[in-house]
VOMIFI-257426 format. One record per atom (N, C-alpha, C, O, CB): z, y, x; residue in three letters. Coordinates in steps of 0.2 Angstrom, whole numbers, padded with zeros to 4 digits, always signed. Atoms other than C-alpha are relative to their C-alpha. Glycine has a CB too. Example, Ala and Ser with C-alpha at 12.3 -4.5 7.8 and 13.67 -1.06 7.14 Angstrom:
// VOMIFI-257426
+0000-0006+0004ALA+0039-0022+0062ALA+0000+0006+0004ALA+0003+0005+0009ALA+0006+0000-0005ALA-0001-0006-0004SER+0036-0005+0068SER+0003+0005-0004SER+0004+0011-0001SER-0007+0002+0002SER
// end
This chain:
// VOMIFI-257426
+0007-0003+0001MET+0054-0032-0045MET-0001-0001-0008MET+0000-0007-0010MET-0005-0003+0004MET+0001+0001+0007ALA+0050-0029-0063ALA-0006-0005-0002ALA-0010-0006+0003ALA-0002+0007-0004ALA+0005+0005+0002LYS+0039-0042-0072LYS-0007+0003+0001LYS-0012+0000+0004LYS+0001-0002-0007LYS+0006-0003-0001LEU+0024-0030-0073LEU-0002+0001+0007LEU-0008+0000+0009LEU-0001+0006-0004LEU+0002-0002-0007GLU+0025-0025-0055GLU-0002-0007+0004GLU-0006-0007+0008GLU+0006+0003+0004GLU+0002+0007-0003ARG+0025-0044-0050ARG-0007-0002-0002ARG-0010-0006+0002ARG+0005-0005-0002ARG+0007+0002+0002LYS+0009-0046-0059LYS-0005+0005+0003LYS-0011+0003+0005LYS-0001+0000-0008LYS+0005-0005-0003TYR+0001-0030-0052TYR-0001-0001+0007TYR-0006+0000+0010TYR+0003+0007-0002TYR+0000+0001-0007GLN+0005-0033-0034GLN-0005-0005+0003GLN-0009-0003+0007GLN+0007-0001+0003GLN+0006+0004-0002PRO-0006-0048-0032PRO-0007+0002-0001PRO-0011+0000+0003PRO+0001-0007-0003PRO+0006-0003+0002LYS-0020-0039-0040LYS-0002+0005+0005LYS-0008+0005+0008LYS+0000+0003-0007LYS+0002-0005-0006VAL-0019-0025-0027VAL-0001-0004+0006VAL-0006-0002+0010VAL+0006+0004+0001VAL+0001+0004-0006LYS-0018-0038-0013LYS-0007-0003+0000LYS-0010-0003+0005LYS+0005-0006+0001LYS+0006+0003+0000LYS-0033-0047-0019LYS-0006+0005+0000LYS-0011+0004+0004LYS-0001-0004-0007LYS+0005-0005-0001ARG-0043-0031-0021ARG-0001+0003+0007ARG-0006+0004+0009ARG+0002+0006-0005ARG+0000-0002-0007LEU-0038-0026-0003LEU-0004-0004+0004LEU-0008-0002+0008LEU+0007+0001+0002LEU+0004+0005-0004GLU-0045-0042+0004GLU-0007+0000-0002GLU-0011-0002+0002GLU+0004-0007-0002GLU+0007+0000+0002THR-0061-0040-0006THR-0003+0006+0002THR-0009+0006+0005THR+0000+0000-0008THR+0003-0006-0002GLU-0064-0022-0002GLU+0000+0001+0007GLU-0004+0005+0010GLU+0003+0006-0004GLU-0001-0001-0007PHE-0059-0023+0016PHE+0000-0007+0003PHE+0005-0010+0006PHE+0007+0004+0002PHE+0001+0007-0003PRO-0066-0040+0022PRO+0003+0000+0007PRO+0002+0004+0011PRO-0007-0002+0000PRO-0003+0001-0007GLY-0056-0047+0037GLY+0007+0003+0001GLY+0010+0002+0006GLY-0005+0003+0005GLY-0006-0003+0000CYS-0041-0037+0033CYS+0006-0005+0000CYS+0005-0010-0003CYS+0001+0006-0005CYS-0006+0005+0001ILE-0023-0045+0034ILE+0004+0004-0004ILE+0006+0010-0003ILE+0003-0002+0007ILE-0004-0004+0004VAL-0012-0040+0020VAL+0007-0005+0000VAL+0007-0011-0001VAL-0002+0000-0008VAL-0007+0004+0000MET+0007-0045+0022MET+0005+0003-0005MET+0005+0010-0005MET+0002+0000+0008MET-0005-0003+0004LYS+0021-0043+0010LYS+0006+0000+0004LYS+0008-0004+0007LYS+0001-0006-0006LYS-0006-0002-0004ASN+0036-0035+0017ASN+0006-0003-0003ASN+0007-0003-0010ASN+0001+0007+0002ASN-0007+0003+0002ASP+0054-0042+0015ASP+0004+0006-0002ASP+0006+0010+0003ASP+0003-0005+0004ASP-0004-0006+0001PRO+0064-0028+0006PRO+0007+0000+0002PRO+0010+0005+0002PRO+0000+0001-0008PRO-0007+0001-0003ARG+0080-0035+0013ARG+0000+0002+0007ARG+0006+0003+0009ARG+0002-0007-0001ARG+0000-0002-0007GLN+0075-0030+0030GLN+0001+0007+0001GLN+0006+0009+0005GLN-0007-0002+0004GLN-0001-0007+0000ILE+0073-0012+0028ILE+0000+0003-0007ILE-0006+0003-0010ILE-0005+0004+0005ILE-0001-0002+0006GLN+0079-0004+0012GLN-0005+0006-0001GLN-0005+0011+0002GLN+0007+0002-0002GLN+0005-0005+0001GLY+0064+0006+0005GLY-0007+0000+0003GLY-0011+0004+0002GLY+0003+0007+0001GLY+0007+0001-0003ILE+0050+0000+0016ILE-0005-0002-0005ILE-0004-0006-0009ILE+0001-0005+0006ILE+0005+0002+0004PRO+0034-0001+0007PRO-0002-0007-0001PRO-0001-0011+0004PRO-0007+0004+0001PRO+0001+0007+0002ASP+0029-0018-0001ASP-0006-0003+0004ASP-0004-0009+0007ASP-0002+0000-0007ASP+0006+0003-0003LEU+0012-0021+0008LEU-0002+0003+0006LEU-0002+0009+0007LEU-0006+0000-0005LEU+0003-0003-0007LEU+0006-0019+0026LEU-0007-0003+0000LEU-0008-0009-0001LEU+0004-0003+0006LEU+0007+0002-0001ILE-0013-0019+0028ILE-0002+0001+0007ILE-0002+0007+0009ILE-0004+0004-0005ILE+0002-0001-0007LEU-0020-0022+0045LEU-0008-0001-0001LEU-0010-0006-0003LEU+0003-0005+0005LEU+0007+0000+0001HIS-0039-0018+0046HIS-0003+0003+0006HIS-0002+0009+0008HIS-0002+0004-0006HIS+0003-0003-0006LYS-0049-0016+0062LYS+0006+0003+0005LYS+0011+0000+0006LYS-0006+0004-0001LYS-0005-0003-0004ASP-0039-0004+0073ASP+0004+0005-0004ASP+0008+0009-0001ASP-0004+0004+0005ASP-0004-0004+0004LYS-0030+0004+0058LYS+0005-0004-0004LYS+0004-0010-0004LYS-0004+0004-0005LYS-0005+0003+0004TRP-0015+0000+0048TRP+0002+0005-0006TRP+0002+0011-0005TRP+0006-0003+0004TRP-0002-0004+0006ALA-0008+0006+0031ALA+0005-0004-0004ALA+0006-0010-0003ALA-0006+0002-0005ALA-0005+0004+0004MET+0006+0002+0019MET+0000+0003-0007MET-0001+0009-0008MET+0007+0001+0003MET+0000-0002+0007LEU+0007+0003+0000LEU+0006-0002-0003LEU+0009-0008-0002LEU-0006-0003-0003LEU-0006+0002+0005GLU+0022+0003-0012GLU-0003+0000-0007GLU-0005+0005-0010GLU+0005+0006+0001GLU+0003+0002+0007THR+0016-0005-0028THR+0006+0002-0005THR+0012+0001-0005THR-0002-0007-0001THR-0005-0002+0005LYS+0024+0002-0044LYS-0004-0002-0007LYS-0010-0002-0007LYS+0001+0008-0001LYS+0003+0003+0006ARG+0020-0005-0062ARG-0003+0006-0004ARG-0007+0004-0008ARG+0006-0003-0004ARG+0003-0006+0004GLU+0017+0013-0069GLU+0001+0006+0004GLU+0006+0006+0009GLU+0003+0000-0007GLU-0001-0007-0003GLU+0016+0031-0063GLU+0007+0002+0000GLU+0009+0005+0006GLU-0005+0005-0003GLU-0006-0003+0000ASN+0033+0035-0068ASN+0006-0005+0001ASN+0012-0004-0001ASN+0001+0003-0007ASN-0005+0005-0001ALA+0042+0019-0063ALA+0005+0003+0005ALA+0004+0007+0010ALA-0003-0006+0003ALA-0006-0002-0004SER+0059+0022-0054SER-0002-0002+0007SER-0005-0007+0008SER+0007-0002-0003SER+0001+0001-0007LYS+0059+0023-0035LYS+0007-0002+0002LYS+0012+0000+0000LYS-0002+0006+0004LYS-0007+0002-0003ARG+0073+0014-0025ARG+0001+0005+0006ARG-0003+0009+0008ARG-0001-0007+0003ARG-0002-0004-0006VAL+0083+0022-0011VAL-0004+0000+0006VAL-0006-0006+0007VAL+0007-0002+0001VAL+0004-0001-0006ASN+0073+0028+0004ASN-0008-0001-0001ASN-0011-0001+0004ASN+0003-0005+0005ASN+0007+0001+0001GLN+0056+0024-0004GLN-0004+0006+0002GLN-0009+0006+0005GLN-0002-0003-0007GLN+0004-0006-0002ASP+0050+0042-0003ASP+0000+0001+0007ASP-0005+0003+0010ASP+0003+0006-0004ASP-0001-0002-0007TYR+0057+0044+0014TYR-0005-0005+0004TYR-0009-0002+0009TYR+0007-0002+0003TYR+0005+0005-0004TYR+0047+0028+0021TYR-0007+0001-0001TYR-0011+0001+0003TYR+0002-0007-0001TYR+0007-0001+0001VAL+0031+0032+0012VAL-0002+0006+0004VAL-0008+0006+0007VAL-0001+0001-0008VAL+0002-0007-0004ASN+0031+0050+0019ASN+0000-0001+0008ASN-0005+0001+0011ASN+0005+0005-0002ASN+0000+0001-0008LYS+0036+0044+0037LYS-0006-0004+0002LYS-0009-0002+0007LYS+0007-0003+0001LYS+0006+0005-0003ILE+0023+0030+0038ILE-0006+0004-0001ILE-0011+0003+0003ILE+0000-0006-0004ILE+0006-0004+0000ASP+0010+0042+0031ASP-0001+0005+0005ASP-0007+0006+0007ASP+0000+0004-0007ASP+0001-0005-0006SER+0013+0054+0045SER-0002-0004+0006SER-0004-0001+0011SER+0007+0004+0002SER+0002+0004-0006MET+0010+0039+0057MET-0006-0003-0001MET-0010-0004+0004MET+0006-0005+0001MET+0006+0003+0001ALA-0004+0031+0049ALA-0003+0002-0008ALA-0005+0007-0009ALA+0001-0008+0000ALA+0001-0001+0007PHE-0007+0029+0030PHE+0005-0003-0005PHE+0006-0009-0004PHE-0008-0002-0002PHE-0005+0003+0004SER+0005+0026+0016SER+0000+0004-0007SER-0001+0010-0007SER+0007+0000+0002SER+0000-0003+0007ARG+0005+0029-0003ARG+0004-0005-0005ARG+0005-0011-0004ARG-0007+0000-0003ARG-0002+0004+0006PHE+0013+0023-0019PHE-0006-0001-0004PHE-0010+0003-0005PHE+0005+0005-0005PHE+0006+0002+0003ILE+0000+0014-0029ILE+0002-0003-0007ILE+0007-0007-0007ILE-0004-0005+0004ILE-0001+0003+0007ASN+0000+0010-0048ASN-0006+0000-0004ASN-0011+0003-0001ASN+0006+0005-0004ASN+0006+0001+0004PRO-0013+0006-0061PRO-0003+0007-0001PRO-0010+0008-0002PRO+0001-0003-0006PRO+0003-0007+0002GLU-0015+0025-0065GLU-0003+0003+0006GLU-0008+0007+0005GLU+0005+0004-0003GLU+0003-0004-0006ASN-0019+0031-0047ASN-0004-0005+0005ASN-0006-0003+0010ASN+0006+0003+0004ASN+0003+0006-0005GLU-0027+0014-0040GLU-0006+0003+0003GLU-0008+0002+0009GLU+0000-0006-0004GLU+0006-0002-0002GLU-0044+0021-0039GLU+0000+0006+0005GLU-0003+0005+0010GLU-0005+0003-0006GLU-0001-0006-0005GLU-0039+0037-0030GLU+0003-0003+0007GLU+0000-0001+0012GLU+0005+0005-0003GLU-0003+0003-0006VAL-0028+0027-0018VAL-0005-0004+0004VAL-0006-0004+0010VAL+0006-0004-0001VAL+0005+0004-0003PHE-0042+0015-0014PHE-0006+0004+0003PHE-0008+0003+0008PHE-0004-0005-0005PHE+0004-0004-0002ASN-0054+0029-0012ASN+0002+0003+0007ASN-0001+0004+0012ASN-0002+0006-0005ASN-0003-0003-0006GLU-0042+0037+0001GLU+0000-0005+0006GLU-0001-0004+0011GLU+0007+0003-0002GLU+0000+0006-0005LEU-0040+0020+0010LEU-0007-0001+0003LEU-0008-0002+0009LEU+0002-0006-0003LEU+0007+0001-0002LYS-0059+0018+0011LYS-0002+0006+0005LYS-0005+0004+0010LYS-0005+0001-0006LYS+0001-0005-0005VAL-0060+0035+0020VAL+0004-0001+0006VAL+0001+0000+0011VAL+0001+0007-0004VAL-0004+0001-0006TYR-0046+0031+0031TYR-0002-0005+0004TYR-0003-0005+0010TYR+0007-0001-0002TYR+0002+0006-0004PHE-0052+0014+0036PHE-0007+0001+0003PHE-0009-0001+0008PHE+0000-0006-0004PHE+0007-0001-0003GLN-0071+0020+0038GLN+0001+0004+0006GLN-0003+0004+0010GLN-0004+0004-0006GLN-0001-0004-0006TRP-0065+0033+0050TRP+0000-0004+0006TRP-0002-0001+0012TRP+0006+0005-0001TRP+0000+0005-0006SER-0061+0019+0062SER-0006-0003+0002SER-0007-0006+0007SER+0006-0005-0001SER+0006+0003-0001LEU-0078+0013+0061LEU-0005+0004+0004LEU-0011+0002+0006LEU-0004-0003-0006LEU+0004-0004-0003LYS-0086+0028+0069LYS-0001-0001+0008LYS-0005+0002+0011LYS+0002+0007-0001LYS+0001+0001-0008SER-0083+0022+0087SER-0005-0004+0002SER-0006-0005+0008SER+0007-0003+0002SER
// end
């Protein structure tokens, strides 16, 4: 993981825990499944995964597009970087709020 990504990922984790109180954020082991997104977020009856990147044009590893798309069809998954962070958090808010309608 590049130096900037190592610094960015904990910021994303902290913001997730702040904006979605009570959520559980887990760091995935990239050695388990090549390309699986970095972070798993469990919130109420929903789950999501995020792949952190240091910048919008950062290179992607083998299978990352595949797993982000596959997981997005099951729940919610995105690539997140400083340039699209607000957009992704807004989408997450809508996704997680939907579960509160029950």
